[in-house]
N, C-alpha and C positions, 0 to 999 in steps of 0.2 A: 716881569715874566721872562724876558730875555736872559736876565742874570740867572734865573732858576734853570733855564734850559742849558746855559753854558756850564753851570755848576754840575748838573746831572751828567752831561757828556764827559766832563773831566773825571767824575767819580767812576763812570763806566770804563773809561780808558785805563785808569789806575787798577781797577779790578782785573781787567783783561791782562795787564802786565804781570801782576803779582800772583794771580790765581794759578794753581797747579794746572798744567795743560794736558797731562797724560796720565793715565793709569792703565795697567794691564791686569786682566783677570785670567788666572790659569784655569784651564779646564779641569773640573772636578773629577771627571772620569778618566783622567790620564794618570798613570803611575808617576810619582815624584821620584825621579832618579837622575843621576848625573848625566845620563845620555839623552834625556828628553829634550826635545827642541824647545827653544825659547825665543820669542820675538819681542822687540821693543819698537815702539812708535815714538818719533820725536820730530823736531824741526817743523812743527806745524806753523803755517803762515797763511795770511789772507791777502788778497790783492787790493783790498780797500781798508782804509783806516776807520771809516765810519760807515756803518751799515744801517739802512732804514727799511721799514716795511715796503715791499714791492721791488727791492733791489735784487740784482743778480751779482754773485761774487764767486771767486774761485778759491777752494781750499786745497793747499799743497802740504804734503807730509812725506816723511821717510819711514820705511820699515827696515829695521836692522835685525839680521839673524845672528844670534850670539852662540848658537850651538851647532847641531849637525845640519848637513845639507837637507833642504826641503824641496818638495815639488808640488805642483797643482795648488798654488796659493790663490785662493779665491776670497775676495774682500767685498762684503756687502755694506754699503753706506746708508745710514738712515738719519734723517733730520727731524723725526717725530712730526708733530703737527705744525711746526714753525718753518721748517725748510723742506723743499722738495728738489730732487735732482733736476737740473735744467737741461731739457732736450737731449737726454741720454739715458742709458740704463743705469740701475743703481749698484752695479757690480763692477769690480776691476779684477782682472785675472793675470797672473804671472805663472809661467810654466815651471819655473824653478828659482831658488834663491840659495846661493852657496853659503856655507858656514863663514861667518865673519863679514859677509857682504851686506851692502845697503842698496835699497832701490827707492827712487822717488816716484810718487804718484800724485795725481790731482783730479779734482772733480768740481764742476760748477754747480752751484745751488741757487735757488730762487727763494726769497723771503716772502712768505704769504702776506697778502695785503692787510690782513687783520692782526698781524703780529704787534704786540705792545713792547715797550722798552723792557729790556731784561737780558739775562744771560741764559742761552739755550744750548743744549748739547747736540753734537753730531757724533753718532756712534758708528764705529768701524768693527764689524764682526768678521774675523778671519778664520778660515778653515784651510788645512794643509795636510800633506802626508810626509812622513819620513821613515827611514829604515832603522829598525832596532832589533838586534839579535837575528838578523836575516829575514825579518818579517816587516811588511809595510804597516805602519801604524798611523791612524788618523788623529789629528789634534785640532784644537781651536784656541783662539785668543780674542780678546775684545778690548778696544781702545775707545776713548772718548775725548773730544775736544770741545771746549766751551766757546761759543761765538756770541759776542755782545751785539744786541740790536738796540740802536738808539732811536729816540723819538723826540720830536719837538714838543712844543706846548700842546697838551691834549685839548682838543676843541670839538665842538659839535654844533653844526649849523643846519637848520632845516632847509631854509631857502633865503633869498635876499630880502624878503619882506617879513622876516621873523627874527627874534632875538638870537644872538650868538653867545653860547656859554663855553667857558673854558674852565679847566680844573687842574690843580696840582695838589700834591699830598706829601705827608711825612709820617714816620712812625717814631714812637718814643724809645725804641730799643734798636741798637745796631746789630745785635747778635741774637736773632730769634732762633729758639730751639723748639722742638716738639714739646707740647705741654705748657709753653709760656703764655702769659697774658701780655697784651700790648694795646696801645691806643693808636688808632688811625685818626690823624687830623688832616683835613683837606679844606680847600677854599674853592668856592664857585665864583666866577667873575662874569657879570653880564656885560658883554662887550658892545651891546647895542647903544647907539647914541640917540635912539628914538623911542624905544619901548622900555617901560618898567614891566617887571614880571611879578605875579602874585600867586598865592596858594602853591608855594614851591613844596613838593613832596619828593623825598629822596628815599628809595628802597635799596638797601645794601644786602649783598649776598657774598659769603666767603667760600662757596662751593664745598668740596669735600675736605679742603685743607683747613679752613678757619670756621669758627662758630662765634656768634655774637655773645658776649659775656653778660648774662643776667639782664637782658634788656630786649626791647622790641627791635625789629629790623628796619624801622622807618624813622626818618627825621623830617620835621615839618618846619617851614619858614614862611611867614605870612607874605613877605615881599623882598625883592632885591631890585633896587632902583637901577636905572640905566647908568652905565659906566661905573658900576659899584661892585664890591665884593662882599661875600658873606663867608664866615668860618664855621666849620662843623667838626664834630669828632664822635667816635664811637669806639667802645672797648670790645676787643676780640680776644679769643683764645686759640692757640694753635692746637689742632687735634693731635692726640698722642700717636695716632697711626700715620701722621704726615712725615714723609721722608724729606731729605734735603732736596732743595730745588726752588724754582720760581713759581709762585702761585698767584692767581688774580683774585682781587676783591672787586666785585661788580657793583656799580652805582647807576641806577636808573632814575632819572630826574624827570618829573612831569610838572608843568606850570601853566599859567594862564597869562594872557596879555591882551590889550585892546588895540585893534587896528581899524581905522576908518569908522570908529564908533561902534564896532562890533567886537564882542569878546571871542578871542581865539584860544586854542590850546596848542601847546608845544611840548616836545620831549627831547631829552638828550641822554646819552649813555656813555659811561666812562669805565675803564678797567685800571685798577691800581695794582701793579705787580709787586708782590712782597716776597723777599728772599728768606727762606728757612735754611739754617745751617745744619750740618750733620751733628748729631749728638754724640759726645764721647761716651764710649761704653765703659761702665764701671766694672764690668766683668773681666777678670784677668784672662790672659791668653791661655792659661792652663785650665781654665774652668769653662770651656766652650760648651754650648749646647750640643748634644750629640748630633752628628750628621753621618749617615751611613753612605759610603761611596764604594764604587767598584774600583779597586786599586789596580787590577790587572785581569785579563781574561785570555783564553786561547781556545781554539777549536780543533787543534791537532794537525791541521793541514794548511797549505798556503791558500787553498780555495776549496770550496765544497762543490761536488758534482751533483747535478739534478738527479733526483731519485735515490740518493745515497743517504745513509745515516751517519751522524757524527755526535761526539760528546762535547758539549760546551762546558768548560770549567772556568770559574771566576772566583775572585777573592772579594769578600765584603769586609770593609774596614770601618771601625768606629773611631772617628778622628778626635773624640773627646779624651782628655787625659784623666778625668775624674768621674764622669757619669757613664754608667753602663746602659746599654740598650736592651730592653726586654721584650719578650713575645714578638720576635721578629718574624715577619711573613714576607717571603719573596715570591711574587706572582710573575710568571714568565709568559710572554706573548710573542709569537713569531710572525705575526702579520699574515700576509698572503703567500709567503714563501716557505715558512717553516712550521712544523707541528711537533708537539711533544711526542716522542716515540715510545716512552714507557711511563706508566704511572700518571699522576696528575700534573697540572701546570704550576703547583704551589709547593714551596719548600718552607718548612717551619724550623726556626732556630730559637731555642729557649732564651738565650742571652748572648750578647757580645760585650765583653768587658772593655773598659777604657783602653784605647790604643791597640786593641786586639784585632786580628784578622782571621776570618773564618773562610775556609775553602769549601765551595759547593759545586756540584756538577749536575747536569741533566742531559739525557740523550734526546736529540732532535732528529727529525727526518726532513730532508729538503724535498719539496714537491717536484715531481717530474715536469710539471708545467711551468716551473719558474724559469724566467729568461735570465741570461747572463747579466750580472750586475752586482751591486752591493746593497744588501738589505738589512734592516735593523731587527734585533731581538731586544725587546723592552723588558726590563726588570722593574716592577713596581714594588719598592721596599717600604713596608709600613712597620712601625715599632712604637714602643712606649718607653718613657723614662721618668725618673723622679727629679723634679726641680721646683721646689716650693709647692709640691703636690704632683699628682700623676698627670703627665703630659703625653701627647701622642703626636706623631709626625709621619710624613710619607714623602718619598722621593721617587721620581721616574728616571731610571738610568738606562741608557741605550748602549748596546754593543753592536758594532757593524760587522757583518759576515759576508765575504764575497762569494758569489755563486758563478760557476763556470759550467755551461752545458757543453758536453763533448760534441764535436762535429761528426755527423753521420751522413756521408755523401758517397755515391758510387755511380759508375757507368752502367748502362744497360742497353741492349739491342744495338750493338755495333754492327752495321750492315756488312762491312767488308771482312769481318772475322771469319777465317777459314773458308773463304770464297775464292773463286777463280774469275779473273777479269782479263780482258783483251789488252794487249800492248797498244800503246798510242791511242787509247780511247779514254775519255773522261768518265770517271766513276764518282758517285757521291758517297762519301764516308758518313752516312747518317748515324745518329746516336741519340741517347737520352741520358740526362743527368738527374738523379733522384736525390733530393735533400730530405733525409729521413729524421733529421735532428730537430731540436727546438730553437736553433739559432738561425738568423738570417745570413745568407751568403751574399757578399757584395763584390762588385767590380770583377766579376768572373770573366776569364779568358780561356779559350781552348785552342790547342795546337796539335798538329799531327807531325811526328818526326819519324825518321828511319832509324835503323840500328846504329848508325854513326852519329845520331843526334841532329842530323840535318833537318831543318824545318821544311815540311812539304806544303803546309798551309796553316792558317790560324784565323780565329774569329773572336769577336767580343760577345760574351754571353749576357753580361749585366748582373742583375740581382735575382736571387732565387729565395723566396720566402720559406720560412720553416714549414715543412710538410709539402712543399711544392716541387715542381720538376721543370726541366727545360728539354724540349724536343726539337732537334735540329730540322731545318728545312732547306736542303741543299746548302748547308753551312760550310762544309769542308770538301769541295770537289777536288779530285786528284787524278793525275795522268802519269802512267808509268811508261818510260821509253825503252825498257829492256825486259825481256822475258826472264822468268825465274821465280824463286820464292823469296818474298820480302818479309822481314820482321819489323813491324811497325809498332808505334807507341802513341796512345792518345793521352794527353796531359791536360788536366783542368786546374787552373790556378785561381785563387780567390782570397778574400779577406773575411774573417769571421767578426762577430760583434765586439771582440776585444781588439780589433784592428790587427790581429796576427795574420801574417801572410802564410797561406798553406796551399798544398796541392795534392791531387791524387793522380795515379797513373794506371793505365790498362794496356798490356801488351797483347798483340794478336798477329796472325800470319795471313798473308795474301799471296795466292799463286797467280802469276802473270804468264799467259800463253799467246801464241800467234792465233789470229782468228781462223776458224775452219771454213774451207770452200765447200759448199753443199754439192757441187757437181763432181767432186772426187768420189763420192759414194756411188754415183751412177756408173762411172767408168769401171769401178771395182766390181760391180755386179755383172756388167757385160763380160768382162774378162773371165769371171768365174763360170759363166754360162758356156762360153766357147770351150773352155778347158774341159768341161763336163762332157760336151758332145764328142770331143776328140777321144776322151777316155772310152766312151761308149763304142766308137768306131773300132778302136784297138781291140776291145773285148770281143766284138762280133767277128773280126778277122781271125782271132785266135780260135774261136769255136769252129769256124770253117776249116781251118788247118787240121784241127783235131779230128773232125769228121772224115776228111780226105784220107788222113793216115790210117784211120780205122778201116775204111773200105778197102784200101790197098792191101792191108795186112790180111783181111779176110779172103781176097782173091788169091793171094799167094798160097794160103792154106788149102784152098779148094783144089788148085792146080797140082799141088804136091800129092794130095790124096788120090787123084785120078791117075797119075803116073804110076804110083805104087800098085794099084789094082791091076792095071794093064800088064805089068811085069809078072804078077802072080798068075794071071790067066794063061800066059804063054807057057809057063813051066808046068802047070797042073792040068791043062786042057779043061779047065773049069769054065762054064759059061759065065761070061762077065756081064753084069748088069750095069750099064753106064748111067742109069738113073740114080740120082743121088737125092 
């Protein structure tokens, strides 16, 4: 048995060395052009020569960029059901990888305890961005590395007081393909030195990969003596739908044995891993089954604004050189961010000839509620073709469209705007910031500057959610040391959801005066009262003077009249009446 174990390990080591280690799958929905980015994965290595179930190992590899500069390289590693990432996330991120450059990456994996001997893949799915024709294009690549898992002699032991069974196996064909028939031969060894086993019943199952060829799925053996072996075989067929890979055949063994005079029952279970090789296609390269792909697409802008309409144009290509696609239906779905703006969501194409490209377009509207980000529009393409009879096929193709919501933010209720304040007194420049847009504002700061740009005060505002506001609470107190009119500016700086740094400004004026003394008004009132009294006295004096002058003038007139009458009396001897 040790020789069998050694032989199996040597075979697995040879397969590991000569097996192809890498392959790359180009993304179907990327246009094949000379400017498209291309990644190659190589230099795969493991930190252990032999790996068993329950082991932890490190996988190291290199990614080489053979074309244009790329950025946002994100790699997701998956070990299927055999390997899991050990104490880490399953992704590796690199911000950029220049043209012609290589970068080395590594990740530790754990082999599941139930893993059987065989070759198992670890898949690396890479997504990245690059610039083509002034526009940012997303692309993807996939790589796979096959890791051998070794196993010692397969054994099953219930406990120390029961028989111990081991098994090894072989198949009669070294190059199994889908549809092939083969014979599985295996031996069961009773390792117990104490117990004979009887009524040995073996139930075989090939899962979805293998079927038993024209026979029952059980094998019966009346007994296997202690320290003895028994040989068995069963014919299987590889199902036609089985692809290349390692697949198990499961054997469940039940038996009886006698311990201390009593009949006991025991069981054991074994998995035989069978390799199925890829089948060479007899179909020529020029006679491919039609596949409809989106060779290119555009939406007219670098990004779509929320609430706006745009036209999505894309090319549907038939990659077959001989078989045409007929009755083509393209059903478009914009998810939660886009809706069709005119007509229905379905486009009908009568036929697409071999190697022909058809251009189609549809007007969409971006919902106002859509947040900034990249969102998919899915095209479900279904069609029919003739290949040994009428056939039908369907593909889901995705186009990614970036959405950018405009920032809508403004100041309101600036307390000092067009106000008068006292010199050398602290005043609060209260304000409100209103976020009327659909994007979150982050890391906001506000500052108050004078006309020369000198900062008078500043404060951290933080984040303002979409539709929210910030109201200051003695956030920007300010003191002016000189009188006069000041031209001030309130500045709010922030980052939007695209991490773009932006700012808004609001200018306003403030008048600064000396504080007014309330007692000055009282003195002014007293002075005004005194002045009024003096004016009244002057007026009274003037009236008295006028009256005196009038009386004097009247006396003079009377005296003159008396004198004249006396003179006339003397001349004419007329009696003079002095009564007037």
